[in-house]
C-alpha positions as a printed Julia matrix, in Angstrom:
357×3 Matrix{Float64}:
  80.56   88.18  104.3
  83.26   88.22  101.61
  83.83   91.16   99.28
  86.33   92.11   96.6
  88.17   95.41   96.93
  86.1    97.08   94.2
  82.88   96.3    96.09
  83.73   97.84   99.45
  82.85  101.48   98.71
  79.35  100.76   97.41
  78.78   98.27  100.24
  79.71  100.86  102.88
  77.5   103.47  101.25
  74.55  101.09  101.61
  75.47  100.13  105.18
  75.73  103.74  106.37
  71.95  103.99  105.89
  71.26  100.89  108.0
  70.93  100.56  111.78
  72.65   97.19  112.16
  76.03   98.01  110.61
  79.08   95.69  110.56
  81.54   96.2   113.41
  84.53   94.15  112.16
  86.5    94.15  108.9
  89.41   92.03  107.7
  91.47   93.49  104.86
  94.02   91.1   103.35
  96.27   91.28  100.29
  99.59   92.5    98.94
  98.57   95.14   96.37
  99.36   98.39   98.28
  97.16  100.91   96.49
  93.97   98.84   96.71
  94.75   98.09  100.38
  95.18  101.82  101.03
  91.96  102.73   99.22
  89.89  100.08  101.01
  91.32  100.99  104.43
  90.64  104.7   103.8
  87.04  103.89  102.8
  86.5   101.88  106.0
  87.99  104.66  108.15
  85.8   107.24  106.43
  82.76  105.01  107.04
  83.65  104.82  110.74
  84.11  108.6   110.91
  80.71  109.09  109.31
  79.2   106.95  112.05
  81.07  109.07  114.66
  83.67  106.49  115.64
  86.06  109.4   115.92
  88.71  108.14  118.37
  91.28  105.76  116.9
  93.71  103.22  118.39
  96.4   101.73  116.14
  97.9    98.38  117.15
 100.91   96.84  115.38
 101.01   93.07  115.87
 104.52   91.69  115.32
 106.23   88.69  116.91
 106.54   90.49  120.26
 102.95   91.79  120.35
 100.95   91.16  123.52
  97.53   90.05  122.32
  95.99   91.09  125.64
  96.2    94.62  124.23
  93.33   93.83  121.85
  91.08   92.83  124.75
  92.27   95.86  126.7
  91.42   98.28  123.92
  88.07   96.61  123.23
  87.06   96.96  126.9
  88.45  100.44  127.47
  86.31  103.55  127.66
  86.85  106.27  125.05
  88.37  109.47  126.43
  87.05  111.86  123.82
  83.98  110.27  122.29
  81.48  107.5   122.84
  82.8   105.39  119.95
  86.27  104.11  119.03
  87.91  102.76  115.85
  90.5    99.99  116.41
  93.07   99.7   113.61
  94.92   96.37  114.08
  97.79   95.77  111.65
  99.19   92.25  111.67
 102.76   92.36  110.39
 103.17   88.56  110.33
 101.85   85.95  107.92
  99.57   84.68  110.67
  98.48   85.93  114.11
  99.52   82.57  115.54
  97.62   80.46  118.04
  97.37   83.17  120.72
  96.42   85.88  118.26
  93.85   83.68  116.56
  92.18   82.97  119.9
  92.26   86.67  120.85
  90.48   87.61  117.61
  87.93   84.83  118.05
  87.26   85.98  121.61
  86.72   89.52  120.33
  84.29   88.32  117.67
  82.3    86.35  120.25
  81.64   89.55  122.2
  81.88   92.48  119.76
  81.63   95.82  121.59
  78.79   98.04  120.39
  80.96  101.16  120.7
  83.9    99.84  118.65
  84.67   99.16  114.99
  87.62   96.83  114.34
  89.71   96.88  111.16
  92.32   94.13  110.82
  94.91   94.42  108.04
  97.12   91.46  107.13
  99.44   90.42  104.3
  97.84   88.12  101.73
  96.45   84.97  103.31
  97.39   81.9   101.29
  96.34   78.27  101.32
  94.67   77.05  104.48
  95.17   80.42  106.22
  92.15   81.75  104.31
  89.99   79.19  106.1
  91.48   79.65  109.57
  89.01   79.79  112.46
  89.7    83.45  113.21
  89.07   84.38  109.55
  85.81   82.42  109.53
  84.75   84.17  112.73
  85.15   87.57  111.05
  83.49   86.35  107.85
  80.47   85.15  109.86
  79.8    88.41  111.71
  81.78   91.02  109.81
  83.31   91.63  106.39
  86.37   90.01  104.79
  87.86   92.03  101.93
  90.28   90.08   99.74
  92.56   92.24   97.61
  93.88   90.57   94.46
  96.51   91.76   91.99
  94.79   92.99   88.84
  95.2    91.34   85.43
  96.18   93.51   82.48
  92.55   93.97   81.29
  91.49   94.77   84.87
  94.33   97.29   85.21
  93.25   98.97   81.97
  89.67   99.2    83.25
  90.91  100.57   86.59
  93.06  103.22   84.9
  90.21  104.24   82.59
  87.85  104.57   85.57
  90.35  106.72   87.49
  90.92  108.97   84.5
  87.18  109.53   84.16
  86.93  110.27   87.89
  89.56  113.0    87.41
  87.67  114.56   84.52
  89.65  113.03   81.66
  88.57  110.85   78.75
  91.35  108.68   77.31
  91.54  106.81   74.05
  91.94  103.0    74.25
  95.49  103.33   72.93
  96.33  105.88   75.62
  94.99  103.57   78.35
  96.94  100.65   76.89
 100.15  102.69   76.76
  99.78  103.9    80.34
  99.04  100.32   81.48
 102.22   99.08   79.81
 104.26  101.84   81.45
 103.18  101.11   85.02
 103.45   97.29   84.7
 100.65   96.54   87.18
 101.8    99.01   89.85
  98.57  100.85   90.72
 100.35  103.34   92.95
 102.58  104.32   90.01
  99.48  104.47   87.79
  97.75  106.81   90.23
 100.81  109.08   90.27
 100.85  109.19   86.47
  97.11  109.99   86.4
  97.77  112.85   88.81
 100.45  114.16   86.47
  98.06  114.01   83.51
  95.45  115.88   85.54
  97.92  118.62   86.48
  99.01  118.97   82.86
  95.73  118.77   80.97
  92.78  119.36   83.31
  91.95  122.82   84.62
  89.52  123.73   87.37
  87.84  126.27   85.11
  87.08  123.77   82.37
  83.76  121.95   82.53
  84.61  119.65   79.63
  86.54  116.41   79.98
  90.21  116.66   79.0
  90.99  114.47   76.01
  93.97  112.16   76.62
  95.64  110.37   73.73
  98.96  108.6    73.24
 100.71  111.93   72.63
  99.6   113.29   76.02
 100.62  110.1    77.82
 104.05  110.1    76.17
 104.57  113.76   77.03
 103.71  113.14   80.68
 105.31  109.78   81.44
 108.12  109.25   78.93
 111.78  109.54   79.85
 112.53  111.96   77.01
 113.86  114.65   79.38
 117.41  114.28   80.61
 116.17  114.5    84.19
 112.69  113.58   85.32
 110.85  114.92   88.34
 111.36  111.52   89.97
 115.12  111.95   89.62
 114.67  115.13   91.65
 112.73  113.22   94.31
 115.45  110.56   94.51
 118.2   113.19   94.81
 116.28  114.92   97.6
 115.86  111.68   99.54
 119.57  110.99   99.13
 120.45  114.51  100.32
 122.64  115.0    97.23
 122.76  118.82   97.08
 124.85  119.25   93.88
 122.61  116.79   92.01
 119.47  118.53   93.28
 120.72  121.88   91.93
 121.78  120.29   88.63
 118.43  118.53   88.09
 116.5   121.64   89.12
 118.43  123.71   86.54
 117.72  121.18   83.77
 114.04  120.89   84.63
 113.74  124.66   84.45
 115.64  124.86   81.15
 113.55  122.08   79.6
 110.31  123.85   80.52
 108.94  121.07   82.72
 105.62  122.36   84.13
 106.04  123.92   87.55
 102.93  122.08   88.79
 104.65  118.72   88.25
 107.76  119.75   90.17
 105.67  121.18   93.01
 103.48  118.08   93.09
 106.57  115.84   93.38
 108.08  117.84   96.25
 104.73  118.29   98.02
 103.99  114.56   97.75
 107.41  113.76   99.25
 106.82  116.35  101.98
 103.52  114.76  102.96
 104.97  111.25  102.95
 107.92  112.24  105.13
 105.69  114.24  107.49
 103.28  111.32  107.94
 106.18  108.9   108.41
 107.8   111.2   111.01
 104.51  111.44  112.88
 104.08  107.66  112.87
 107.69  107.17  113.97
 107.16  109.44  116.97
 103.98  107.56  117.85
 105.39  104.08  118.16
 105.81  102.71  114.65
 109.22  101.4   113.63
 111.05  102.59  110.52
 110.81   99.09  109.03
 107.04   99.07  109.49
 106.77  102.44  107.75
 109.02  101.81  104.76
 107.79   98.24  104.34
 104.64   99.55  102.67
 106.64  101.34   99.95
 107.82   99.83   96.65
 111.15   98.05   97.28
 113.34  100.38   95.14
 112.06  103.34   97.18
 112.44  101.83  100.65
 116.14  102.45  101.34
 116.25  106.07   99.99
 113.08  106.93  101.92
 114.48  105.45  105.14
 117.61  107.6   104.76
 115.47  110.71  104.26
 113.23  109.8   107.2
 116.19  109.37  109.54
 117.43  112.8   108.5
 114.06  114.59  108.61
 112.14  112.98  111.48
 112.69  116.01  113.74
 112.37  118.66  111.02
 110.23  121.79  111.34
 107.26  120.28  109.52
 104.98  123.21  110.25
 107.36  125.45  108.33
 107.88  122.93  105.5
 104.17  122.31  104.92
 103.5   126.07  105.06
 106.21  126.57  102.43
 104.5   124.06  100.15
 101.28  126.07  100.44
 103.1   129.37   99.86
 104.69  128.07   96.66
 101.33  126.78   95.44
  99.77  130.23   95.95
 102.77  131.94   94.39
 102.56  129.74   91.28
  98.91  130.76   90.89
  99.58  134.47   91.37
  97.72  134.49   94.68
 100.64  135.23   97.0
 101.3   138.53   98.77
 105.06  137.99   98.44
 106.8   140.62   96.34
 108.83  139.85   93.19
 106.31  137.47   91.67
 106.92  135.53   88.47
 108.04  132.1    87.35
 111.68  132.79   88.18
 110.7   133.36   91.79
 108.64  130.17   91.81
 111.59  128.13   90.54
 113.78  129.7    93.23
 111.27  128.72   95.92
 111.07  125.16   94.54
 114.86  124.84   94.78
 114.78  126.05   98.37
 112.04  123.54   99.25
 114.08  120.73   97.67
 117.19  121.75   99.62
 115.21  121.95  102.88
 113.87  118.42  102.34
 117.46  117.35  101.68
 118.39  118.61  105.16
 119.77  122.06  104.35
 118.88  125.01  106.56
 117.77  127.98  104.44
 118.15  131.5   105.83
 115.09  133.57  104.89
 116.01  137.18  104.14
 113.32  138.47  101.81
 111.11  141.48  101.61
 107.43  140.58  101.69
């Protein structure tokens, strides 16, 4: 079976109610956000069906394809069902890999679900025997880059899902700003949500051109993304300078916290993956090219950081900004001070805590 990326969620919802569910998925394409969404949906589907144990295989030029057969035949240590996440880093699995996948599809284990992720298959590769084998018994999800009208529809749908109703001009403006980068669009939608949607409000937030310009324009001397870049670079003077200007310009605290928390989570996940066998090039290769080198520098610096402390600090600042913290000396000045400390910690600076609580 072949599906487009926008069909996978509804398909899986229908399949979760069936007894004879698909056991193999191929996810191929180069648009990172749609790939991420589709893969997350398939993993959630597997979790729902209690395929709780997960094996991740990275197939590069040195990969031993016997590992696929080994994992497919192995018994699960912690549960009766296992999810196999095979990520092919090459344009093609090659002759040996193709045969290994075909062998797997000829004898699909009942207690396994296989997800294969590959870069976009072009030309005759889309009709390769191993692809046809998956298409015959499983699901092939082809991810395409979106056209401008499709991107506008996607952005409008995401805004509605976040409780916001945007004017056509606002959607058009946001589409022009992100230039087809759905990951950037999702980040901008998150910013709009933080700025204009409140948990207490039951009504949809109204988003027009003015709101989009206020959230995504470069009118401020320093943007929150400049802060993120300075943190990744470990540039302490620039971090302090940008932090001061953001505070003076009245940039919403939620946006600054969201930026630092998002970077914290990305670095934590990358550090975890690095310690569990992934290479730095595999990790940063999924990021937009301008972000790859700065992120790799930050990852090298932070891979052995005290992530338990850093993630706890993110949570503490979130509670403090909402007036829910037990820490003394509350107020926005204290929140800005904590945000600076978090930024400096992510830049590799050790902060000595000497506060009354």
